[in-house]
N, C-alpha and C positions, 0 to 999 in steps of 0.2 A: 411632679413629673419633670419639670424643667431641670431639677437638680440631677436627675438621671442622665439627661443629655449632657450636662456639665461634666459629670463623671466620665462619660464616654469620650468626651473631647480632650481629656487630660493627656498630654504627651506621654506620660508614664505608662499608659495603657497600650501604647503602640510599640511593636517590636522594632529593634534596630535603632534606638535613639542615638547611638554613637556612630552612625553609618558615615560613609564617605560623602564628601560634599562635591558639588560641581554642577555644570550645566546652568542654563538660565534660571535664575531664582533658586538655585540649588541651596541646600543647607540641611541641618538636622531636622528642621520642622517637617519637611516632607520626605525625608530620606529613610532608607532602611538598609539592612545588610544585603538585601537583594538588589540594590541599586549601586552602580559604579560607573565611573568614566573609563573609557578604554581608547586604544589607538591601533594602528596597523600592526605593531609588533605583538600585541596581546589579543588581537581579534579572534584568532583561532581558539585560544584557551577560553576567553571570556564569553564567546558566542557559540562557536561551532561545537566545542567539547561540552560546554555547559548545557547546550540545548539537547544533548543526548538524554538528559534526565528530565528536563522540564522546559516549557516554552521560554524563550528569551526575546524580549522586545528590544530592538535597536533604534534608538532615537537619534537621527541625524539632524543636527542643529547648527546654528551660527550665532555669534554674539550680536550681529547686526539685524537678526531676524525677529521682527515684532511678534508674529504668530507663535514663534518658538517660546517666547516668554509666557504665553498663555498655555500652550500645550504641555510643556515639560512638567510644570508643577502638578497638572492633572494626571499625567502619566505616573509621576512619583506617588501621588496619593492612591491611585487605583492599584498600582503594583504592590504598595505597602499593605493595602487591604487584603490582598491574596495570601499574606503571611508566608511568602516563600514559594507559593505554587507557580508563580511567574516571576521572572527576573527582568531587570531593565539595565541596558547598557547604553551609555550616552557617548556619541561621537561628534566632536567638534570638526566640521568639515574643513574649516580653514587650517587646522593643524594636521588634518589627515586627508589631504587632497587626493593622494594616490588611491587610498581606500575608497573615497567617494567616487572616483572615476571608475574603479574596478566594479563597483556595485551600481554604476550608472545612476547616481543621485543627481537629478536635474534641478530640483528645487528643495527648499526646506521650509517647514519641517517635513521630513519623510520618516515614516516608521515601518520597519520590516519586522515580521514575527518569524523567528527561526524555531524549528523543532526537529530533533534528531538530525541535526547538521544541515538542514535544508530550509530555505525561506518558504513559508507556507501561507502567508497572508501579509497584507500591508495597506498603507493608506498615505496620502499626502494632505497637508493642511492641518489646521487645528480643529479637531472634531469637538462637538459638544460633549460634556461629561457623560451624559446618558448613553450616547453612541459609543464612547470610549469604553465604558463599562461593559456594554454588550459585546464589543469586539474582544475584550479580555475574557469574558464569560465563554464565548465560543471557543477560544483557545484552550481554556481549562476543560471544557466538555470534550473537545477533540482529543486532547492529550491524556485526559484522566489524571492530570497532575493534582496532588494534594498538598495542603499547607505543610510546612516542615514540622509544625508542632502536632501534626496528626489530626487537627480539628477541621472544622468546616470553614470555608471562605465566607465573607460577609454576604455575597450573592446567594450562596447555598443556604445560609441561615435565613435570609429574607424569603427565599422561595418556600422553604419549609414553614416559615411563619405565616406566609400568605395562605398556605393550605390549611393550617390550623385555624386561622381567622375565618376562612370560608366555611369550615366545619362548625364554627361557633365556639371553638375552644380559645376564647380571647386571652385568658391568663397565660396559657402555654405559648400562644403567639407573641404576647408581649415580652415574655422572657427571651424568646428567640430573637426578637427585634433588638432587645437590649444587648444581647451577645454580639449581634452584628455591629451595633454602634460602638462597642468596646474596641473593635478593630478598625472601624471606619466611622469616626465620630461625626462626620459631616454628610453621611449618606442620607439623602432626602427620602429615599424609599423606606429606609428603616425608621426614620423619624415619623414619616406619615403613617407607617404601619402601627407604631406605638400610639399615635393619636387615634387611629381607627379602633384599635383594641380598647382604649379608654372609652370611646363612644359606645362600642358594643357592650361594654360592661356597665353602661348607664352613667358613667362619670363624665358628662359633657363639660362640666365646669373645669375639671382638671385638664381636659383636652384643650379647652379654650385658653387656659392660663399657659399651657405648654406652647401653644401656637403663638400667643402674644409675646412669649419670651424670646422667640427667634428673631433674627435680624431681617431686614426688608428683603435682602437678596435671597435668603432661604425661603421666606414666605412666598416669594414670587415664583418659585419653582413649581412646575405643573403638579407634582405629587402633593405638595402642601396646599396649593391653590384649590385642589379638588377637596381636600379635607375641610378647608375653610368654607367651601360651598355646602358640604354635608352639615357642618355646624349651623350654618345660616338657615338651611332648610328645616332642620329639626330644632330650631332655637326658641320656639314659642310653646307655651303650655297647651296641652290637649284637653279640651272639654268634651267629655263623652256626650253630654246633652247637645252640644253644638253639632257634633258629628251626626247624631240622630236626627236633628232638625234639618240639616243640610241634605241628608239622605232622603228624608221625606219630601223635600222640595224637588229633588231630582226625579224621584219616582213619580211625583205628581206632574211634573213638566220636564221631560227629558231634554227639551231645547233650552232650558235655563242654564246656559253655559257658565254664567257667573257663579251660580250656586255649585255647579259641578266642579268648577275650578277651585273654589274655596274648600269644597269637600276633599279634593285631592291634596291640598296643602295640609289640611287637618289630619288626614289619614297618614301622610308621610311623617309628620311630626310625631304621630302616635306609633310609629314603627311599622305601619301597614303599607310598606312602600310599593309592593306589587299592585295592590288595589288602587293606590294613588296613580300609578302609571297607567292603569287600565282606563281610569276616568279621563286622564289627559289625552290618551289615544282616541277615546270616544269623541272628545271635543274636536280634535283634528279631523276625525272621520266625518263628523257632521258639518263642521264649518272651519276649515283649516285656517282662514284668515281672521277668525274672531279675535277682537281686541289686539290687533297688530301681531297675530300669531303667538299670543301669550302662552297657549298650551304647548306648542312645539318648543318654545324657548325654555319653558319650565322643564320639559322632558330632557332637554340638553343639559340643564343643570343637574338633573338626576344622573345622567350618564357620567358627568364629571365626578359626582359624589360617589357613585358606585365603583368607578374605575373602569378603564377600557377593556379589561379582560373578564369583568363580572358577567355571569350568565344572564343576569337581569339586563345589563347594558346591551349585550349581544342580541338578546331576544327582542327587546323593545326597539332597538335601533333598526333591526331588520323589519319589524312590523311597521314602524314609522315610515321607513323608506318605501315599503310596498304601498302605503296609503298616498304618500306624496307624489310618487312616480307612476301611479296606476293610470 
């Protein structure tokens, strides 16, 4: 599986390898044909006219601006992943002071989004990559812009894959995540999705190898950290006799929280995640501070493993809150 990520990361898979360079940390590695530098003379053509067809992000930056060196490469990467659905124009404010004054740029980095000739959104400062992706996704949804090759954007592919994975169609989901990676090889959500698909297909070893092949920075991202938790929770062999024995102990003594906790762990590892959550909730309901709140902490791990939008997460988080704040 790690080789698939390697394939998706190859520059040849990204459109516009011979694009214009410029801006902080600019260059072919992060650029595409949808990315260019502009100035006062070309602003109307590059931004106003171009935005009549699709959203155009305008990145106001300066060579002396530290946050610009962080934001601009992320912008280039995110725009490249849209495969032409969104364009990026970079403006050096020191070389274009009149334009910066006309648009009331008071600090850098500042990003304006133009569509159909008008500014429709914007932000100041260096956003985290996840927030930047969401910002661009909203523009695409608002404008209905499509990639120039007629395909789906990485975000659209990931959303479709998430649906397939929730439906249990792990192989179809995996194929969609791979497509997303071919246009955005460092997309943490797509990599995490492929890992989850492998887990759902019962191939935890491949998922673990794939996770181990990633660098520390990628593994630390929330999407991958959640998958690591899922692998940890399901990482030991399930003994059906052990489950039966623990169930008997709990039935005999419902206050045996240690047995109930061990039963929850065994059920989770055996794929019976909802039952496991029910037992942890029961411990919290009976004695919330048992073993330094071990049951609540274990449930939080489940939430991480299931993902923030999972129906299980939403249901158990709501029920846990109702117990804790009753």
